[in-house]
N, C-alpha and C positions, 0 to 999 in steps of 0.2 A: 804749387798753394796748398799749404802747410793744412793737415785734415784735424777739424776743431773737433775734440773729445769730450761727448756730456758724462761726465765721469758719473753722475746720479743715475743714469741709466746700466752704470756696471754692477756686478755681485751682487743683484738682487735675488739670486740664489743660495746665499750664505747667510749665515746668522749676519744678524743688525752690526754687531761690534767687531765682526771679522772685515764685513763692507766695505765700513768708514776707516778701519785704519788700511786697507789697499788703496781706497781712494785716497786719503791722506797721503800714501807714501804714493802715489801718482802713478800708480805700476797698471801695465793694461795685461791682458791675461796670459797673452803670448809671454809678456815677462816673467808673469807667474808661474807659468809654466815651467821656463829655463831657471828657474831658480831653486837651489839648493836648501832644503828644511830649514837647516843655520839660519840662512838667509832671510828666509822669512820670520822666523822667529827673533829675528834681530829688531824686525817690525815691531813701534809700538803697539799693545795691545794683541799681540798675535802671538799664543802657546802653542805646546805642541799638541795638544787635543783639536786646536782651530787649523792646525797644518795638515792633520787628517781628514777633516773636512774639505778644507781645500783641494787636497790632492782627488779626493772622491769625484769631484768634478772637471777641476782644472788639471789635466794630465796630457801626455804627450798623443793618448788615444783619442785625446776630444774631439768631438765632429762638429757639434754647434756651438759655438762658445757666444758668450753673448756680445754684443758688437755695439761698440760708441758710434761708428758713421753708420750711414746709410750703405745699403747694398752693395751700390755702383764704387764706393768708396773702401769698402772693405775688399771688392775683388781685386781694386788695384793694387793694393796694400798687401794682399796675401800673393799676387802676381812679383811684386817686388821684392818680396821674402823668398820667393823660391828661387829668384835669381840669383841672389846671395846664395843660394844652396848651405842654408845653415841649419843641420840638423840638430834637433832637440833630443838630448837622451836624458828620458824620465829619471827620478830619482828612486833609487832601488833602496827598503830596507834591508841590514843585513840578517843575515841566518838565522842571529842570535836574538836578534829584535821580534823577528817572524817566531820563533818560537816563543820568545815572553808574550808577547800577544795573544798566543794560544791559551796561555792560562787564564787571560781574561776576557769575561762575555761582556761584548762590546757596550751593549743593550740595558744591562742589568745593574740595578742598584745592589750594592754593597752596604752590610753595617758596618762601622770602623773598624769594628773587632776583626770582620772576616777582611776587611781592606789591607789592614797593617799584619797580619797572619802571611796574606799572599805576595803583600810588598817584601817581605822579611826574604820570600823564597826566589824573587824576582830580582832583588837587588844581587844576590850570591853571582850572578853572571857579569857584572857591572863594576868598574872600578872606585866611582864618584858614588856616594852612596848615602845624598843629603836628600831629606825627605821633605817635600815640597805640595803644601795645600792651596789651591788655586780655586776661588772664590768666584761665580759670577754673581755679583751683586744687583740689586733691581734700580738700583741710583749712584750715583758719581757723590764725590763729595765725602763719603764715611771714613774716619779717623779715630785712631782712639791708643789704648794700648791695653793689651792684654797680661794677666796676673795669672799664670800657671800656675799649676799645681808642684810640677818638677822641672828641675832644671833641664832645656833643651841638650843640653851639651856644646852648644854651640862655641864657638870662638869668635868674640866681637871686639873689632880693634874700634877703642872708643880715646876719643881727641877733646883736648879740654882748650878753647881759645886762646892764644897767647900769642906774644910777638914774634915766636919760633913757628907756630903752626902759620902764622900769617906767610912769612915766608917762604913755607915749605909749598903753600896753596902759589903763591905766586910763582913757585918754578916748577906749577905742575906735579910737585911730588906728594900728591894727595895717598896718604897710605893706612886711612882710618875707615872705619865702615858706620861710624857715629859722630857729629861734631857735637860738646855741648859748649855753651857762653852761659854769661850772667847777660841781663836785659843791658846792664852800663856798658854790654862790649856789642852791643846790636849796630851802633853807629858806625863802627870799625868791622863790622862783617859785611854792611850792605854793601861795600865796593866788590864784593867778591861771589854775589849772587849770579851773576851770569856766568860763574864756573860752578858754584857750588849747586846751583838749582835745578841744571839738569840731570844732575848726579844724584838727586835726594839727599843731598847729604848740609841743603842751609838748614840751620836751626827755626824753629818755630815753637811758640809756646804751647800750642793744643798739641804737638806732640812728646811736648816734656823735656825738650832739648834748652830749651831757655828757663835758667832757673837760680835762682840766688845761691843755690849748693849743688854747683854743677860735681863738687867731689864726691859728696853722698849719692847724688845721682848716679853716677859712673859706676858705684859700688853697686847699686840697685839692679844695672842694667847688665852688669857682668858677671851678674850671677847666673844669669840664663833663664831665668823664671819670669824676666817681665818682657814684653815683645810687642815693638809699637807695629801699628798697622796703619793703611790708609788707601783708599782707590788709586787707582791710575789718574793723573790728571785728567785725560779724556773720555776715559771709558771706565763702566762700572765693572771693574775686576780688582782683586784684593789676592797678591801673589805671598806668602809666608813661607819663609824657610825653616823648618821646625827643628834642624841640627841632623845630626848623622841617624843611620839604620839602628848603629849599633845598640843603643841605648836601650833600656827595658820596654818590650813591648805593651806591658800592662802602663808605662809611663807615658809611653808615644799616645795610647789611645786617652788616655786621662787627658793629655795636654789639646788634642783634637776636638775632645768632646768638649771639654772649656773655652776653646779658641769659638769654635760653633757659638756653644750660646752666649760667649758675650760679645759678638758682634751680632749676633740676635738673626734666630732660624728666618723670622720673617722677611729678611732683609737681603735672605739668599735666596735666589734662582736654582742653583745649583752649584757643587761642589768635587771637586777631583783631589785624589791625592796619588803620587807618583812621586818615584825617586829618581836622579839625575839619567836621564837616560832608558829608564824605565817606560813602558805603557802606561797610561794614565788610568785609575780607578774611579768607576763615577761612585759617590755616596749617598747612601740612605739618611738623610738629615732629618725629615719629617717629627721621629722620635725624641730628637735630643733636647 
């Protein structure tokens, strides 16, 4: 007889949004342990700092994992797993990552200026150097557009809907980061909702991607100082790509402060700054 899992009983020792994400993915604790960090971050709602929280509790050395079954059922399941003799190898951080992590005090709140200075040093050890701002917000459904003081230097591929773009979408050749269209195009684009929606590319008037003047709008967005934002569909989290770390530090500080002010400090629980493959730095935002 198959064991019935009571998912609401799992992951209550993790932050709410992490627990919700793992339950939605239908992962048992033993499956969480076996997954690579990258596989966990591929789950919607899970970011690098969340993986750290997960690994602190769910790792190969875990003894008292939360159970979704009765004690007897759990013992049977463990016995069956031992018969399979499947060894779980814990995910280990590289020495390079550990060296970077020593430069960041995990529980300390850093000013934006100090965080950027640390990030510049950390980024020297990485190949990909994209600045990422992660915000845990107090509610879902937040969306808007940031008017930053400086260009982010980010290369955004913008497409304007046409018959040619429609053919590319049909063929699965989506080579753009943003799709613009006119209100009159919306009935034509509706048939692509199942393709564009999951990728976050479906034009929407609220995000400014449906406009009577798509050419003008494309120029505004291409300048790099205009940045749309929104929370994830099911979780109160906003992820912003602020371009390469090679931009001027003072410009990056200005843009970070402007982004947090525009979204509104009162709507943000916590903020983290990182570069691709670096540890996250927790930001102090109360005085912004």
